[in-house]
N, C-alpha and C positions, 0 to 999 in steps of 0.2 A: 569615465568608462566610455570606450569607443566601439563602434561596430560599422563595418563598411556596408552593412545592410540598411543602415539609416545614416544619412548625411546631415551633419549639424554644423552650422556656421553663423557667424554674426556678419551681416552685410548692411552697412549704413544704419545701424541702430535697429535692424530687423533680425530677430532670431529666426533663422530659416531651417526648417526640418523637411527633408526629402526622403520619402520611403523608397528604398533602392533594392528591392527584392522582386523584380518583375516576373521572373520565371516561376515564382510561387504566388503570383497575384498579390505581392506585397503582404503575405500572411505574416503576422507578428510572432516573433520569438521573445523569450524572456530577455535575452540580451538587448534586443531592439527596445523593448519597453523600459528597461533599466537605463539605457543610454538617454532616451528621451526624458525620463523622469528626472534624472540627475541634471540634465541641461535646463529643463524648464525651471527647476528650483533655483538654479544659478541665475537664469535670466530674470526671474521674478525679483531678485534682490539687486540686480544690476541697473543703476539709473540710466546707463547708456542705451539700454534696450527699450525701445518704444512700443514694440508689438512683436507678435510671433506669427509666422506663416507655416502652415504644413501643406505639402503637395506630394506628388509621387512622380517617379520616372515615367514618362508617357508610355501608356500601354492599356490593356483591357481594364485594369483594376486601379482604383485608388488604394483600397485595402480590403481584401476579401475576408478578413477576420483573423483570429488566432490560428496558429498552425495546429489544427485540431487532431491531425493524425499523429503528430509528434506528442501532443498533450495526452492522447490515449496511450501511447507507448509509455509515457512517464507514469500515467495512472496505473497501468498494469504492473509496473515495477514496484509500486507501493512504497517508494522511498521518500515521498514528500515533495518531489520535484514539480509534480503537477499543481499542487497546492501553492507552491512558491511562485509558479508562473502567474496564477491568478492573483496572488497577493501583490506582485509587482504591477501587473496590468491594472488592477483596481486603484492602486495608489497613483498610477499615471492618470487614470480617468479623473480622480479627485483633484490632482494638480492642474488639469486642464479646466475643470469646473471652477476652481478657485483662483485661477490665474488672474491677477489684478489688472492686466493690460489687455488690449485687443488680441484675440487669437483667431486667426483667419484660416479656415479650411477650404482648400481649393480642390473640389471633388469632381474630377474629369474622368470618371470610370465607376466601377462597381464599388460600393461601400456596404459591407455586411458585417455583422458581428462586431469583432474588435475594431474593424474599420469605422464602424459607427461610433464606437467609444472614443476614438481619437479625433473625432470631428464634431459630433453633434453637441458636445458640451462647450464648444467655443462660442465666442461672441458673434461671429460672422461665419455662415455656412454657404459656400458659393458652389453651385452645381451647373454643369454643362448638359448638353443633350445626351452625352455619354454616360451620365450618372444613373445609377440603379441602387435603390435602397432595399434592404431586407434584414430582418432578424429571424433567420430560418431555424432557430434552435429546436423547436418542438419536433422537427423532422429527424433530428438525430439524438433524441432522448434527453435534451437539455431544456433550458428556458432562456428568454432574452435576459442578458446581463449587462455588464459594463456600464451600469448606471441608467440603462434605458427603462428600468421599472420605476424610476423617478420621472423621466421624460415623457414616456409613452402615455401614462395615465393623465398627463396634463395637456395632451393634444385635444383639439375640439371633439366634443361629443365622445363616441366610442371608437374613433379611428385607431387609437392606441391599442385597445384590446383586440380589435380586428387584426391589426398587424402582428401583435404578439402571438395570438393563438394560431393564426394561419401561416405565419412566415411569409405572407404575401410580398411580392416584389412590386415596387412602385417606381415610376419614372419621374423625371424632374418636375413636371407640372403638378403631380400629386405631392411631391416633396415640398414644393412652395405652398400649395393649398393647405397642407397639414401643419405647416410651420416647422418642419424638419429642416428645411433650407431657408435661408434669408434672401438670397439673390440668385437669379438665373443669368449666367453669362455664356454666350456661345463658346464652344471649345476653341475656336480660332482666336478668341480674345483672352482666354484664360491666362495665356503666357505673358500678357501685357501687365498683369496685376502686380506681381512681385517686384519687377523692376521699378515701377512707379512708386510703390511703397518704399523701396530702398532709396529712391531719390528724394524722399521726404514728404511725399503727398499723403494727406490723411486718408484713412481707408474708406470712410463713408462717401465722400465725394467721388473717389475713384470707382467704387463699386456701383454707385447710383448711376454714374455716366456710362458704364458698360452694360448695365442691366437691360435685358430684352424680354420679350413675351414668350413664356414657355409653351403656350398653347393651352387647350382645354384639359381639365383634370378628370380622369376616369373615376377617380375616387369620389369626387363631388357628385358624379352622376348616381352613385350608389349610396350616398351619405345617409339618406333617410332610412333605408333598409339596414345599413350598418348600425345606426343608432338604435333602431328598434330591437334588433336581434341580439347585439352584443352587450345591451344593458341588462339582460336577463341575469338571475341570481345564481346560475351555475352553468357549467359547460354543457350539461345535458339539456338545460333549458334553452341555451343558445342554439344548439343543434336543432331542437324541436321547432324553435322560432324561425330558423333559416328555411325550413321546409315550406313555410308560407310565403317566401319572398321570391317566388318564380324561379326561372332557370338559374339566374345568378345565385340565389340562396341555396338551391339544391346542389349546385356545383361546389359552393363553399362548404356546405355540410359534408359532401363527399370527401373534400380535401381534408377536413378535420378528422375524418374517419381513418386517414392514413397516418396520422400523427401518433406519437407516443401517448397513450392515455394518462400515464403518470405525469408526463411533461405538460399536458394540457391542464390538468388539475393544479399542479404546482404553479404554472404560469398564471392561471386565473387568480389563485389566491394571492400571489406575490404582486400582481398588478393592482388588485384592489387594496392591498396593504400599502403599496408604494405611494398611493395617492394621499396617504395620511402621514407619510414620513418625510423628513428632510433628506437631502441628497446623501450625506454621509451615512445615515441610518439605512438607506436603501442599499448602498454598497455592502454594508455589513450583513444585512439580511441575504443579499445575493451570494455573498461568500459562504454563509452558513449553508445555504442550499447546494451551491456548487461543490463544495468539498465533500458533501455527502453523496452527491450524484456521481462522483468519481469512483464510488464503490457500487454503483448501480448497473445492472445488466443492460438497461436500455441505451445508455450512452455508447457502449462498445458495439452493441448490435446495430444501432443507427448509423454509426460511422462505417461499420462493415458494409452495410447495405448501400449506403450513399457513396462512399469514397474508395473502398477496397474492392469488393466483389462487383459493386455497382449494379446489382440486380434490382435495386429499388424495392425490395421485398423484405422489410425488417419484420422479425418476430418479436413483438413486444411482450413483456412480462410485467404486470398482467396485461392481457390482450384486449380487454374491453374496459370502458369507463366504469361500468357498474361493478367491476371487480376491483377497482381502486378504492380502498377503504379510506374514508375521511380522517379516521384516527391516524392512519399511516402518513397521510399528507401533513397533518398537524405536527407529527414528530420531526418532520424535516425543518420546521421553523423553531425547534428547541435547540439550545446550545449543546446539550449532551456532551459528547466528547470533542466537540469542534472548538478550536481556539478562536476567539473573537478577532476579527480583522482590525489591525491597528493601522490607521491612515497617517 
């Protein structure tokens, strides 16, 4: 399977993936995910392939996520194509996670949503000063997916819960501090990495030799407050605790007040559950939630407010946390009429 929106080639024993949809911030389509999945499975079995590299055509974004507007259009049609997108994307995430060779992501721009899914599960995650990380799904009526409900709960302290609920955007120093990224390499040197790997140099010495200091982490400065507030046993308790954390806490609580109440409660529950599950089980749970949210008002309203009308004034249903019934949240985690994801 081929797509000119993702370039796939074998160069000197390096399986090289380049995202090539810069006009759309390299947002992922099902065809792109399918092409990468097919190629990774072939490279995994090919003894001539030593490692894989993923990068993007230079621009603002490494990958800003899945093409959510297109996914919403598919969801409205109700023909199963939206669920098929997530099936393919999650299989790709699993293939990256279980890739038995080094997988090196070169993140020289925005990485959000699905862009995190094609990078964070690799063995080496290299960021430049242009990198920006976020899982902003609670702002559009969804929850962090693509396997991040396995990864985020395993970050230090409550950093993962903070990032999942708020959708907070963090810069390279924070990505290194949290363990989301493994190396900081200035953008001017990022282009040196793939050619040296193709020439046969091992990845660890190459990356260590190019690594620089990303500077201080803003996340570290708020770490104690994050751990205190986001360890609480419910979303409501988190928001109450934030009120005692000064201006930063009050601003963070106000931000949570703009998010979908249903998304916040689903995210909280899935994040706590994810800490107890293996990776594949997390993906299956995410798929169960996602396929049901494709029938939920908040997704379409969130995308309308953020990406279509751009008024940034979504009307959530239910509109408040106390109106979101815990029994309703529990039903999202049941299989019911949802087909289990096969990886």
